[in-house]
C-alpha positions as CSV (number, residue, x, y, z in Angstrom):
1,X,-11.5,3.6,3.1
2,X,-12.6,5.9,5.8
3,X,-15.6,3.9,6.9
4,X,-14.4,0.3,6.2
5,X,-10.8,0.3,7.6
6,X,-9.9,0.4,11.3
7,X,-8.8,3.8,12.5
8,X,-5.0,4.3,12.2
9,X,-4.5,1.5,9.7
10,X,-1.3,1.9,7.7
11,X,-2.0,2.1,3.9
12,X,0.5,2.1,1.1
13,X,-0.2,3.8,-2.3
14,X,1.5,5.9,-4.9
15,X,2.8,9.3,-3.9
16,X,-0.2,11.4,-5.0
17,X,-2.7,9.1,-3.3
18,X,-0.5,8.8,-0.2
19,X,-0.7,12.6,0.2
20,X,-4.5,12.5,0.1
21,X,-5.3,9.5,2.2
22,X,-4.5,11.1,5.6
23,X,-6.6,14.2,4.6
24,X,-9.8,12.2,3.8
25,X,-9.5,9.1,6.1
26,X,-8.3,8.0,9.5
27,X,-5.6,5.9,7.9
28,X,-1.9,6.5,8.0
29,X,0.6,6.3,5.1
30,X,4.3,5.6,4.8
31,X,5.1,8.2,2.1
32,X,3.6,11.6,1.2
33,X,6.2,14.3,1.8
34,X,9.9,13.8,1.6
35,X,10.6,16.4,4.3
36,X,8.8,14.5,7.0
37,X,10.5,11.1,7.0
38,X,14.3,10.9,7.5
39,X,14.7,7.8,5.3
40,X,12.0,8.8,2.8
41,X,13.6,7.6,-0.3
42,X,14.7,4.3,1.1
43,X,11.2,3.6,2.2
44,X,9.7,4.9,-1.0
45,X,12.0,2.5,-3.0
46,X,10.8,-0.5,-0.9
47,X,7.2,0.6,-1.2
48,X,7.3,0.9,-5.0
49,X,9.0,-2.5,-5.3
50,X,6.0,-3.9,-3.5
51,X,3.4,-1.8,-5.2
52,X,4.8,-2.4,-8.6
53,X,5.0,-6.2,-8.1
54,X,8.8,-6.2,-8.5
55,X,9.6,-7.6,-5.0
56,X,9.5,-11.4,-4.5
57,X,6.9,-12.6,-2.0
58,X,9.4,-12.9,0.9
59,X,10.7,-9.4,0.3
60,X,7.1,-8.0,0.1
61,X,6.0,-9.8,3.2
62,X,9.0,-8.5,5.1
63,X,8.4,-4.9,4.0
64,X,4.7,-5.1,4.8
65,X,5.3,-6.7,8.2
66,X,8.1,-4.2,9.1
67,X,5.9,-1.2,8.5
68,X,2.7,-2.8,9.8
69,X,0.9,-2.2,6.5
70,X,-2.7,-3.4,6.6
71,X,-4.0,-2.2,3.1
72,X,-2.6,-1.4,-0.3
73,X,-4.4,1.0,-2.7
74,X,-3.7,0.0,-6.3
75,X,-4.7,1.6,-9.6
76,X,-5.2,5.3,-8.7
77,X,-1.6,6.4,-9.3
78,X,0.0,3.0,-9.6
79,X,-0.4,-0.2,-11.5
80,X,-3.7,-2.0,-11.3
81,X,-3.6,-4.9,-8.9
82,X,-4.3,-7.5,-11.6
83,X,-1.4,-6.2,-13.7
84,X,1.2,-7.1,-11.0
85,X,2.7,-10.3,-9.6
86,X,1.1,-9.4,-6.3
87,X,-2.1,-11.4,-7.3
88,X,-0.1,-14.6,-6.7
89,X,0.7,-13.7,-3.1
90,X,-1.6,-15.6,-0.6
91,X,-1.2,-12.9,2.0
92,X,-2.9,-10.2,-0.2
93,X,-6.6,-10.3,-0.7
94,X,-8.6,-7.8,-2.8
95,X,-11.4,-6.5,-0.6
96,X,-12.8,-3.6,-2.8
97,X,-12.8,-2.7,-6.5
98,X,-14.2,0.2,-8.5
99,X,-13.0,0.4,-12.0
100,X,-9.2,0.2,-12.1
101,X,-8.9,0.9,-8.3
102,X,-8.5,-1.9,-5.8
103,X,-8.1,-1.9,-2.1
104,X,-6.1,-5.0,-1.0
105,X,-6.0,-6.2,2.6
106,X,-2.6,-7.5,3.9
107,X,-3.1,-10.7,5.9
108,X,0.2,-11.5,7.7
109,X,0.2,-13.1,11.1
């Protein structure tokens, strides 16, 4: 992710991965530490609804647009991309895979 995503890109992932992404890449995350974001648990709940594939496409699209999310990391500490309903969303495109881990680009105008 560090060499293949634009600097400052917003990435969502599970809580463990979200804590590591800023340390090893030039990307930003929505969640990592609950003492940093005032509405952390509200954001986390929305993030996991998207990450787990529980959010309908219009809710997922709204969440991703609102937080300017450009990439989603699946499979490290979350469900695999192919195990979620997210594979049906035309605005999500898998751009990298290694084993169970996928990086999915968010394509919303």
